DRENDO-1510 file (C-alpha; in Angstrom, 1 decimal, always signed):
<recs>
REC; n; res; u; v; w
REC; 1; MET; +0.0; +158.4; +21.2 .
REC; 2; ALA; +3.4; +159.2; +19.6 .
REC; 3; GLY; +3.1; +155.9; +17.7 .
REC; 4; ALA; -0.1; +157.2; +16.1 .
REC; 5; ARG; +2.1; +159.7; +14.2 .
REC; 6; SER; +4.8; +157.2; +13.3 .
REC; 7; ALA; +4.8; +156.4; +9.6 .
REC; 8; ARG; +7.3; +153.5; +10.2 .
REC; 9; MET; +5.1; +151.9; +12.9 .
REC; 10; ARG; +2.0; +152.4; +10.8 .
REC; 11; HIS; +3.8; +150.6; +7.9 .
REC; 12; VAL; +4.6; +147.7; +10.1 .
REC; 13; ALA; +1.1; +147.5; +11.7 .
REC; 14; GLU; -0.7; +147.6; +8.4 .
REC; 15; ARG; +1.3; +144.6; +7.0 .
REC; 16; SER; +1.7; +142.4; +10.1 .
REC; 17; ARG; -0.4; +139.3; +10.2 .
REC; 18; LEU; +0.4; +139.1; +14.0 .
REC; 19; VAL; -1.1; +142.5; +14.6 .
REC; 20; ARG; -4.3; +141.9; +12.5 .
REC; 21; PRO; -6.2; +139.8; +15.2 .
REC; 22; LEU; -5.8; +142.7; +17.7 .
REC; 23; VAL; -6.9; +145.2; +15.1 .
REC; 24; ASP; -10.0; +143.1; +14.3 .
REC; 25; ARG; -10.9; +143.2; +17.9 .
REC; 26; PHE; -11.5; +147.0; +17.7 .
REC; 27; ILE; -12.4; +147.6; +14.0 .
REC; 28; ALA; -15.4; +146.0; +12.3 .
REC; 29; GLY; -13.6; +145.8; +9.0 .
REC; 30; ALA; -12.7; +147.9; +5.9 .
REC; 31; LEU; -15.9; +147.6; +4.0 .
REC; 32; GLU; -19.5; +148.8; +4.3 .
REC; 33; ARG; -20.7; +145.2; +4.4 .
REC; 34; ASP; -18.4; +144.6; +7.4 .
REC; 35; ALA; -19.9; +147.5; +9.3 .
REC; 36; VAL; -23.5; +146.5; +8.5 .
REC; 37; ALA; -22.9; +142.9; +9.4 .
REC; 38; THR; -21.4; +143.9; +12.8 .
REC; 39; ALA; -24.2; +146.4; +13.4 .
REC; 40; ARG; -26.9; +143.8; +12.6 .
REC; 41; ARG; -25.2; +141.3; +15.0 .
REC; 42; LEU; -25.1; +143.8; +17.8 .
REC; 43; THR; -28.7; +145.0; +17.3 .
REC; 44; ASP; -29.8; +141.4; +17.4 .
REC; 45; GLU; -28.3; +141.4; +20.9 .
REC; 46; ASP; -30.5; +144.4; +21.9 .
REC; 47; LEU; -27.6; +146.8; +21.6 .
REC; 48; LEU; -27.7; +150.1; +19.8 .
REC; 49; VAL; -24.8; +151.1; +17.4 .
REC; 50; THR; -23.0; +154.2; +16.2 .
REC; 51; LEU; -20.9; +153.6; +13.1 .
REC; 52; ASP; -17.7; +155.6; +12.6 .
REC; 53; TYR; -16.2; +155.8; +9.1 .
REC; 54; LEU; -12.5; +156.0; +9.9 .
REC; 55; GLY; -10.7; +159.0; +8.4 .
REC; 56; GLU; -9.3; +162.2; +9.9 .
REC; 57; ASP; -7.0; +165.1; +9.0 .
REC; 58; VAL; -7.9; +165.1; +5.3 .
REC; 59; MET; -5.5; +167.0; +3.1 .
REC; 60; SER; -7.9; +168.3; +0.4 .
REC; 61; ALA; -11.5; +169.3; -0.3 .
REC; 62; ASP; -11.8; +166.3; -2.6 .
REC; 63; GLN; -10.9; +163.9; +0.3 .
REC; 64; ALA; -13.5; +165.7; +2.5 .
REC; 65; ARG; -16.2; +165.3; -0.2 .
REC; 66; ALA; -15.2; +161.6; -0.5 .
REC; 67; THR; -15.8; +161.2; +3.2 .
REC; 68; VAL; -19.2; +162.8; +2.9 .
REC; 69; ALA; -20.1; +160.4; +0.1 .
REC; 70; ALA; -19.0; +157.4; +2.2 .
REC; 71; TYR; -21.3; +158.5; +5.0 .
REC; 72; ARG; -24.2; +159.1; +2.7 .
REC; 73; SER; -23.6; +155.6; +1.2 .
REC; 74; ILE; -23.6; +153.8; +4.6 .
REC; 75; LEU; -26.6; +155.7; +5.7 .
REC; 76; LYS; -28.5; +154.7; +2.6 .
REC; 77; ILE; -27.7; +151.1; +3.4 .
REC; 78; VAL; -28.7; +151.6; +7.0 .
REC; 79; GLY; -32.1; +152.9; +5.9 .
REC; 80; ALA; -32.6; +150.3; +3.2 .
REC; 81; ASN; -32.0; +147.5; +5.8 .
REC; 82; GLY; -34.4; +149.0; +8.3 .
REC; 83; LEU; -31.7; +149.7; +10.9 .
REC; 84; GLY; -32.3; +153.4; +11.3 .
REC; 85; ALA; -34.1; +153.1; +14.7 .
REC; 86; ASN; -31.0; +151.4; +16.3 .
REC; 87; VAL; -28.0; +152.5; +14.2 .
REC; 88; GLU; -26.7; +156.0; +13.9 .
REC; 89; VAL; -23.3; +157.4; +12.7 .
REC; 90; SER; -20.5; +159.3; +14.4 .
REC; 91; LEU; -18.6; +162.0; +12.5 .
REC; 92; LYS; -15.2; +163.6; +12.9 .
REC; 93; LEU; -15.3; +167.1; +11.4 .
REC; 94; SER; -11.6; +166.9; +10.6 .
REC; 95; ALA; -12.6; +164.1; +8.1 .
REC; 96; VAL; -14.9; +166.5; +6.2 .
REC; 97; GLY; -12.4; +169.4; +5.9 .
REC; 98; GLN; -12.5; +171.3; +9.2 .
REC; 99; SER; -8.8; +171.8; +9.4 .
REC; 100; LEU; -8.2; +172.8; +5.8 .
REC; 101; GLY; -7.6; +176.5; +6.6 .
REC; 102; THR; -9.6; +179.3; +4.9 .
REC; 103; GLY; -13.0; +177.8; +4.0 .
REC; 104; GLY; -12.4; +174.6; +6.0 .
REC; 105; GLU; -15.0; +175.3; +8.6 .
REC; 106; GLN; -17.7; +176.1; +6.0 .
REC; 107; LEU; -16.7; +173.0; +4.1 .
REC; 108; ALA; -17.1; +170.9; +7.3 .
REC; 109; LEU; -20.5; +172.5; +8.0 .
REC; 110; ASP; -21.7; +171.8; +4.5 .
REC; 111; GLY; -20.5; +168.2; +4.9 .
REC; 112; ALA; -22.1; +167.8; +8.2 .
REC; 113; LEU; -25.4; +169.1; +6.9 .
REC; 114; ALA; -25.3; +166.7; +4.0 .
REC; 115; ILE; -24.7; +163.8; +6.3 .
REC; 116; CYS; -27.4; +164.9; +8.6 .
REC; 117; ALA; -29.8; +165.1; +5.7 .
REC; 118; ALA; -28.9; +161.5; +4.7 .
REC; 119; ALA; -29.4; +160.4; +8.3 .
REC; 120; ALA; -32.8; +162.0; +8.4 .
REC; 121; GLU; -33.8; +160.2; +5.3 .
REC; 122; ALA; -32.6; +156.9; +6.8 .
REC; 123; GLY; -34.5; +157.6; +10.0 .
REC; 124; THR; -31.5; +157.9; +12.3 .
REC; 125; THR; -29.2; +160.5; +13.9 .
REC; 126; VAL; -25.6; +161.8; +13.8 .
REC; 127; THR; -23.1; +162.6; +16.6 .
REC; 128; LEU; -20.1; +164.9; +16.2 .
REC; 129; ASP; -17.0; +163.3; +17.7 .
REC; 130; ALA; -14.6; +165.2; +19.9 .
REC; 131; GLU; -11.0; +165.7; +18.6 .
REC; 132; ASP; -7.9; +167.7; +19.4 .
REC; 133; TYR; -8.6; +170.5; +21.9 .
REC; 134; THR; -7.7; +173.1; +19.4 .
REC; 135; THR; -10.8; +172.2; +17.3 .
REC; 136; ILE; -13.4; +172.3; +20.1 .
REC; 137; SER; -14.6; +175.9; +19.6 .
REC; 138; SER; -15.0; +175.3; +15.9 .
REC; 139; THR; -16.8; +172.0; +16.5 .
REC; 140; LEU; -19.2; +173.7; +18.9 .
REC; 141; LYS; -19.9; +176.5; +16.4 .
REC; 142; ILE; -20.6; +174.0; +13.6 .
REC; 143; HIS; -22.8; +171.9; +16.0 .
REC; 144; SER; -24.8; +175.0; +16.9 .
REC; 145; ARG; -25.5; +176.0; +13.3 .
REC; 146; ALA; -26.4; +172.4; +12.2 .
REC; 147; HIS; -28.4; +171.8; +15.3 .
REC; 148; ALA; -30.8; +174.5; +14.4 .
REC; 149; GLU; -31.8; +172.5; +11.3 .
REC; 150; PHE; -31.3; +169.0; +12.8 .
REC; 151; PRO; -32.2; +169.3; +16.5 .
REC; 152; TRP; -31.2; +165.6; +17.2 .
REC; 153; LEU; -27.6; +166.2; +16.2 .
REC; 154; GLY; -25.4; +165.1; +19.0 .
REC; 155; ILE; -21.9; +166.3; +20.1 .
REC; 156; ALA; -19.1; +164.8; +22.2 .
REC; 157; ILE; -17.6; +166.6; +25.2 .
REC; 158; GLN; -14.3; +165.5; +26.7 .
REC; 159; ALA; -14.1; +165.7; +30.5 .
REC; 160; TYR; -10.3; +166.0; +30.6 .
REC; 161; LEU; -10.6; +169.6; +29.3 .
REC; 162; LYS; -11.1; +172.3; +31.8 .
REC; 163; ARG; -13.8; +173.9; +29.6 .
REC; 164; ALA; -15.9; +170.7; +29.7 .
REC; 165; GLU; -18.2; +171.6; +32.6 .
REC; 166; ALA; -19.1; +175.0; +31.1 .
REC; 167; ASP; -19.7; +173.4; +27.7 .
REC; 168; CYS; -22.0; +170.9; +29.4 .
REC; 169; GLN; -23.9; +173.6; +31.1 .
REC; 170; GLU; -24.4; +175.4; +27.8 .
REC; 171; LEU; -25.7; +172.1; +26.2 .
REC; 172; ALA; -27.8; +171.0; +29.1 .
REC; 173; ARG; -31.2; +171.8; +27.5 .
REC; 174; ALA; -34.2; +169.8; +26.3 .
REC; 175; GLY; -33.5; +167.4; +23.5 .
REC; 176; CYS; -29.7; +168.1; +23.3 .
REC; 177; ARG; -27.8; +164.9; +22.8 .
REC; 178; VAL; -24.4; +165.1; +24.6 .
REC; 179; ARG; -21.8; +162.3; +24.6 .
REC; 180; LEU; -19.6; +162.6; +27.6 .
REC; 181; CYS; -16.2; +160.9; +27.4 .
REC; 182; LYS; -12.9; +161.4; +29.3 .
REC; 183; GLY; -10.9; +162.1; +26.1 .
REC; 184; ALA; -8.0; +160.4; +24.4 .
REC; 185; TYR; -6.1; +163.4; +23.0 .
REC; 186; VAL; -3.2; +165.4; +24.4 .
REC; 187; ALA; -3.7; +169.0; +25.6 .
REC; 188; PRO; -1.5; +171.5; +27.6 .
REC; 189; GLU; -1.8; +171.7; +31.3 .
REC; 190; SER; -3.4; +175.1; +31.0 .
REC; 191; ALA; -6.3; +173.5; +29.2 .
REC; 192; SER; -6.6; +170.1; +30.7 .
REC; 193; TYR; -6.9; +168.0; +33.8 .
REC; 194; LYS; -4.6; +165.1; +34.7 .
REC; 195; GLY; -5.1; +161.9; +36.7 .
REC; 196; GLY; -7.9; +161.8; +39.2 .
REC; 197; ALA; -9.0; +165.4; +38.4 .
REC; 198; VAL; -10.3; +164.0; +35.1 .
REC; 199; SER; -12.6; +161.7; +36.9 .
REC; 200; ASP; -13.8; +164.5; +39.2 .
REC; 201; SER; -14.5; +166.6; +36.1 .
REC; 202; TYR; -16.4; +163.7; +34.6 .
REC; 203; ARG; -18.6; +163.4; +37.7 .
REC; 204; ARG; -19.4; +167.1; +37.7 .
REC; 205; CYS; -20.3; +167.0; +34.0 .
REC; 206; LEU; -22.5; +163.9; +34.6 .
REC; 207; ALA; -24.4; +165.7; +37.3 .
REC; 208; THR; -24.9; +168.7; +35.1 .
REC; 209; LEU; -26.3; +166.6; +32.2 .
REC; 210; LEU; -28.3; +164.1; +34.2 .
REC; 211; SER; -30.0; +166.9; +36.3 .
REC; 212; SER; -31.1; +168.6; +33.1 .
REC; 213; ASN; -33.5; +167.9; +30.2 .
REC; 214; ALA; -30.6; +166.9; +27.9 .
REC; 215; TYR; -30.1; +163.4; +26.6 .
REC; 216; PRO; -26.8; +162.3; +28.1 .
REC; 217; MET; -24.7; +159.6; +26.3 .
REC; 218; ILE; -22.4; +158.3; +29.0 .
REC; 219; ALA; -19.3; +157.1; +27.2 .
REC; 220; THR; -17.0; +155.3; +29.6 .
REC; 221; HIS; -15.6; +151.9; +30.5 .
REC; 222; ASP; -14.4; +153.1; +33.9 .
REC; 223; PRO; -16.4; +151.1; +36.5 .
REC; 224; ALA; -16.3; +154.0; +39.0 .
REC; 225; MET; -17.8; +156.4; +36.4 .
REC; 226; ILE; -20.4; +153.8; +35.5 .
REC; 227; ASP; -21.4; +153.5; +39.2 .
REC; 228; ALA; -21.4; +157.3; +39.5 .
REC; 229; ALA; -23.8; +157.5; +36.5 .
REC; 230; LYS; -26.1; +154.9; +37.9 .
REC; 231; SER; -26.3; +156.7; +41.2 .
REC; 232; LEU; -27.1; +160.0; +39.5 .
REC; 233; ILE; -29.7; +158.3; +37.2 .
REC; 234; ALA; -31.5; +157.0; +40.3 .
REC; 235; GLN; -31.1; +160.4; +42.1 .
REC; 236; PHE; -32.7; +162.3; +39.3 .
REC; 237; GLN; -35.2; +159.6; +38.4 .
REC; 238; ARG; -34.2; +159.3; +34.8 .
REC; 239; SER; -36.3; +157.1; +32.7 .
REC; 240; ARG; -34.6; +154.4; +30.6 .
REC; 241; ASP; -35.3; +156.2; +27.3 .
REC; 242; SER; -33.8; +159.5; +28.5 .
REC; 243; TYR; -30.1; +158.6; +28.4 .
REC; 244; GLU; -27.8; +155.8; +27.2 .
REC; 245; PHE; -24.4; +154.3; +28.0 .
REC; 246; GLN; -21.9; +154.2; +25.1 .
REC; 247; LEU; -19.0; +151.7; +25.0 .
REC; 248; LEU; -16.3; +150.9; +22.4 .
REC; 249; TYR; -16.6; +147.9; +20.1 .
REC; 250; GLY; -14.2; +145.2; +21.3 .
REC; 251; VAL; -13.7; +146.6; +24.8 .
REC; 252; ARG; -15.3; +144.6; +27.6 .
REC; 253; PRO; -18.2; +143.2; +25.6 .
REC; 254; GLU; -19.5; +141.3; +28.6 .
REC; 255; GLU; -20.0; +144.7; +30.3 .
REC; 256; GLN; -22.0; +145.9; +27.3 .
REC; 257; ARG; -24.4; +143.0; +27.6 .
REC; 258; ALA; -24.7; +143.3; +31.4 .
REC; 259; LEU; -25.5; +147.0; +31.2 .
REC; 260; SER; -28.0; +146.5; +28.5 .
REC; 261; ALA; -30.2; +144.5; +30.9 .
REC; 262; GLU; -31.4; +147.7; +32.5 .
REC; 263; ASN; -30.1; +150.5; +30.3 .
REC; 264; ARG; -29.9; +151.6; +26.7 .
REC; 265; VAL; -26.4; +150.7; +25.5 .
REC; 266; ARG; -24.8; +151.9; +22.3 .
REC; 267; VAL; -21.6; +150.4; +20.9 .
REC; 268; TYR; -19.2; +152.6; +19.0 .
REC; 269; VAL; -18.2; +150.6; +15.9 .
REC; 270; PRO; -15.4; +152.0; +13.6 .
REC; 271; TYR; -14.8; +150.7; +10.1 .
REC; 272; GLY; -12.7; +151.6; +7.1 .
REC; 273; ASP; -9.2; +151.5; +5.8 .
REC; 274; GLU; -7.9; +154.5; +7.8 .
REC; 275; TRP; -8.0; +152.5; +11.1 .
REC; 276; TYR; -4.4; +153.2; +12.4 .
REC; 277; PRO; -4.8; +156.4; +14.4 .
REC; 278; TYR; -8.0; +155.2; +16.1 .
REC; 279; PHE; -6.4; +151.8; +16.9 .
REC; 280; MET; -3.3; +153.5; +18.5 .
REC; 281; ARG; -5.6; +155.6; +20.7 .
REC; 282; ARG; -7.2; +152.4; +21.9 .
REC; 283; LEU; -3.8; +151.0; +22.7 .
REC; 284; ALA; -2.8; +154.1; +24.6 .
REC; 285; GLU; -5.8; +153.5; +26.9 .
REC; 286; ARG; -4.9; +149.9; +27.6 .
REC; 287; PRO; -1.2; +149.2; +28.3 .
REC; 288; ALA; -1.7; +145.4; +28.1 .
REC; 289; ASN; -2.9; +145.7; +24.5 .
REC; 290; LEU; +0.1; +148.0; +23.8 .
REC; 291; ARG; +2.6; +145.5; +25.1 .
REC; 292; PHE; +1.0; +142.8; +22.8 .
REC; 293; PHE; +1.1; +145.2; +19.8 .
REC; 294; VAL; +4.8; +146.0; +20.4 .
REC; 295; ARG; +5.7; +142.3; +20.6 .
REC; 296; ALA; +3.7; +141.6; +17.5 .
REC; 297; ALA; +5.2; +144.5; +15.6 .
REC; 298; ALA; +8.7; +143.5; +16.7 .
REC; 299; SER; +8.1; +140.0; +15.5 .
REC; 300; ALA; +6.9; +141.3; +12.1 .
REC; 301; VAL; +10.1; +143.3; +11.7 .
REC; 302; THR; +12.6; +140.7; +13.0 .
REC; 303; GLY; +11.0; +137.5; +12.0 .
REC; 304; PRO; +12.9; +136.9; +8.7 .
REC; 305; MET; +16.2; +137.8; +10.4 .
REC; 306; ARG; +15.5; +135.5; +13.4 .
REC; 307; ARG; +14.9; +132.6; +11.0 .
REC; 308; SER; +18.4; +133.2; +9.6 .
REC; 309; GLY; +19.9; +133.3; +13.0 .
REC; 310; THR; +20.2; +137.0; +13.3 .
REC; 311; SER; +18.7; +139.5; +15.8 .
REC; 312; VAL; +18.0; +143.2; +15.4 .
REC; 313; GLY; +18.8; +145.7; +18.1 .
REC; 314; GLY; +18.8; +142.9; +20.7 .
REC; 315; VAL; +15.2; +142.0; +20.1 .
REC; 316; GLU; +14.6; +138.3; +20.4 .
</recs>
């Protein structure tokens, strides 16, 4: 997670041919055509898709408006290709100006509404991603205001936060689409659970959502949480079309196919140039991938010197 903020590591990652294959595992590509091609391939395998245009923490209103334009563009393509029934988009409000200070929240709301309007025209939906814990209240406020106009607008809740269960209870109503994930951001102990307590919170939130008339989107790769969800789905006699599982592109694709035999499964597919922070969060969740990345990055930095018989900092 610290590496996600490192300009030096980002510079190395973006230029390393050794890192690129690992990046390609988690990111569909930089261009719209890459995202659409990946979405079409997955939908041909009877999987649903949510596309995430990568970009967060924009620094200006112009950048925020550019993100809105990018979402409107991909949604136009989704609609034109008849993919709206199976392909939606996910949106980080920080990418449309939420954190820009005075006026940022209104700018983000306006952007979200414009993207929702484009989604409606394409025959699909939008889900607001969860981000840093300091943004949650603002995100819920924007969701509430936009949901009044677009009642299919979804929102993500992170179970590692102590407020998650109360938020789920508030959202557990007919037609409300709620993505439940564990969370991949850092928060102080006063606001968050650690270790096994996160899984306990996830189970409680699952029970709240699956026992309600909401539409739960169960976002996890944890086999124990998947089993808990299956048990609750059976207990509350949920029909197949009243919930879905959500899994990340490139993470355990065999699990995605196996789950889709009996459940609706949606794959979270990111694309775009600003892939580095997302990529680093995926590495933080999987230490084996992190070790590979560090080796590849080290090779990218020291390769020319090794060829001349020199090592850097003892790295061989």
